Every structure is written in structure tokens, then in C-alpha cells.
N, C-alpha and C positions, 0 to 999 in steps of 0.2 A: 953039496948038492946045490943045484942051481935053481933059484926060484924065479919064476917068470910072473910078472904082473900081467894080469889079464886086462887088456884095454879093448873094450868093444868098439867096433867100427861105428862111425857116425850114424850110419843108417840104422844100426841096431838101437841106438839111443832114441833116435827119432821115432822109430816104430814102437818102442816101448812107451814113449810119451803119448803117442797117438792112441795106443790101446788103453792107457790109463784114462785119458780124456773120454774115450768112447765108453769105458766102463762107468765113469762118473755120470755121463750123460744118460746112460741107460737107467740108472737108479734115480735120476732127478725127474721131477714131473715134467710133462711135455710143455713146450712153450705155449703161451695163450694164443688163441686163434687171432688173426688180424681183426682189427676193430671194424665193426659193422657201422655204417653211417647211422648215427642217431637221429631221431626226429628233431626238428628245429625247436629250440626252446620257445615257450609261449611268449608272445609279445609282452614287453614290459608295460606296466601300467603307466599311462602318461602322468608325468610329474607336473606340478604347478610351476609355471615359469617364475624365475626370480623377479622381484619387483624391478622395474626398469630404472636405470640410473637417471638422474635428473637430466632432461634434455637441455639444449642450449637456451631455450626460451621457457624454462620451467618456472612455476610459481615461486619456488624457493629462490631461484636466482633473481627473479624480479624483486622479491623482498630485499635480498642482499644488496642489489645494485641501487634500488630506490632509496634504501636507508643510507647507504654511503653517499649518494648524491645529495640527499637532504641535509646530512650533517655538513657536507662541504658548502652547501648554499648558506646555511646559518653562519658558519665560520667566516666565509667570505663577506657576507652581509654585515657582520659585526665589525670586520676590518674596514669596510667601506663607510660605515656610519661614523667612524672616528678618523679615518685616514684619507678619505677622498677630498679633493679640493673643490670639486663642483658640487653645488647644492643639489643638483638633480641626481648625481651619482650617490650622494649620501642618502637621499630620499629613497632611491632604488634599493640601496643596501638595507635600509630599515624595513622596506617592504618585503625583501627576501627573508629577513629574520622572522618577521611576523608570520608570513604565509607558510614558509617551510617548517617553522617550529610547530605550527598547527597541523600541517600535513604529516610531519614526522610522528607526532603523538598518535594521530589516527592510525597510521600504518603500523606502528609498534603495538598498539592495542589489538588491532586486527590480527597481526602476525602471531602475537602471543596466544590469542584464542585458538588459532589454527595450529599451534605447536611449531611455528616456523620462525621463531625469534632468531635473527641472525646475530653473530658476534658483533659487539659494538665496534663500529668503524672508527678509525683514528681520523680526526679532522685534518684536512690538508693545510699546509701553510699558505695563507693568502699572500699576494704580492706585498712587498714591503711598502710602507707609506713613502711618498715622494712625488716628484713632478710627473712621473710616468704611471703612477698608481691607477688613476682614473681610466686611462686607455687600456692598460693591461687587464684590470678588473672587468671592464665591460667586454673586452674581447673574449675573456675567459667565460663570461656569463652567456654570451651568444653561443659559444660552442657547447657549454654545459647544458643549456636549455634545448638546443637542437638534439642532443643525445637523450635528454630526459623526455622530450616529446616523442621521440622514436621508441624509447623503452615503454612508455605508458601506452602509446598506441598499440604496440605489439601485445601487451598484456590485455588491454581492453578487447582486442580482437581474438587473440589465441590463447589466453589464459585458461587454465583448467578449473580453478576455483571461482565460483560465481561471486563471492564476496570480494575477492581481490580484483576481479574484472570490473565490478561496480566501483570500487575505490579508484582504480586506474581511470575509468571513464569519467568519474566525477572530478578527479584532480586535473585531468587533461586540459580543460579550458583555462584554468589558472596558469598552467605551465605555458600554454600557447600565448597567453597575454604577457607573461614575463618575457618570452622570447621576442615578441613584437616590440615591447618596451626597450629591451636590451639592444635590439637592432636599430631602433630609432636613436638611442643614445650613442651607439657606435657610429652612426652616420654623422651625428652632430660633433663627435670628437675626432672624426677622421680616422676611425679604426678600420 
């Protein structure tokens, strides 16, 4: 006997598959209806803005810059007291040590009360003693005091903390006097 293997035509397989899918779909729950536009969510409660980052002229930055400048003035003044050849430059150095030590103490005490104590700045290296020391030191002092006067004027006018503003305003005349004195020495030394 001859056995024939039944091979359905491709359309029969496709039709059977379609019927099975339709049968399964008929017993499955209907698909959900298309989404209806939901009402807009209620507006979010306004959040408190984060505290602003310190601005370029912030009180904290003033304290940091003023402290660093004060330490530099004392270090340079100490070097001038012992290394300058001119008696006038040695006297100027001694004055810088006395005045800036006093101002630094006041600033650090005030900053500590305000919780703004800066990290201790490393004193810069003053120019080495020698024949050019006086000219280099005085030239550096003119530039340093021009910057200090600008820094303290800005704080006195635009600072946020009233105590720091008073400190800046009260220290400013001494810095201006130091600048005039350094400029006079620079003229005498030909700087």
C-alpha cells in the first residue's frame, strides 16, 4: 500500500493560524479605550530657591582676600625691616608689620564671630635681600596697596554684612595712607 503524506497548502496553514488568533482574541478582554486627555496636574508648590553661591564680591571672598593680603603685608614688612638698605624702606616695612598685624587681628576676630573664618593663607616669599630689594619691595607695595584699596572700597560700598562694611570703611584710610607713602618711596627710588 502506498501511503501519502498529507501536506496542506500554504493558504490552509495561514487560514488556520488566522482562525486560532481570532479565537484567542474573542476570548480575551477587549483592548482598553484610547486614553482621554487628563486634567492638567495641579501646579507644584513653589520651592525655596537654593542659597545663592557667593558672588564675585561676596563678604566671604572679601574676608579671604583681605586676610591673604594682610599676611603678605606682614611677611613683606618683616623682610624689609631686616633686608632693606634704605632706612626709609626699613621704617616703611616696620609700619606695615605693625598696622597690618593689628588689622589682621581685628579682621580674624570679626570673621570668626560671623562664622567666616578663612583657611590660613600661606605667606608669600618676599624678594630676597640684596641691592635690588628696596626697589622691588616698594614696587610690590604700590601694586599691593592699589589692590587692597580697591578691595576695601568695594566692600565698604557693596558688602552685605554691616560689620564687615564698617571694618572696610574704617581700615581704608590707613591703606590709602600706605599707598601714598609707598608711591612717594617709589618716586624717590626711581621705581
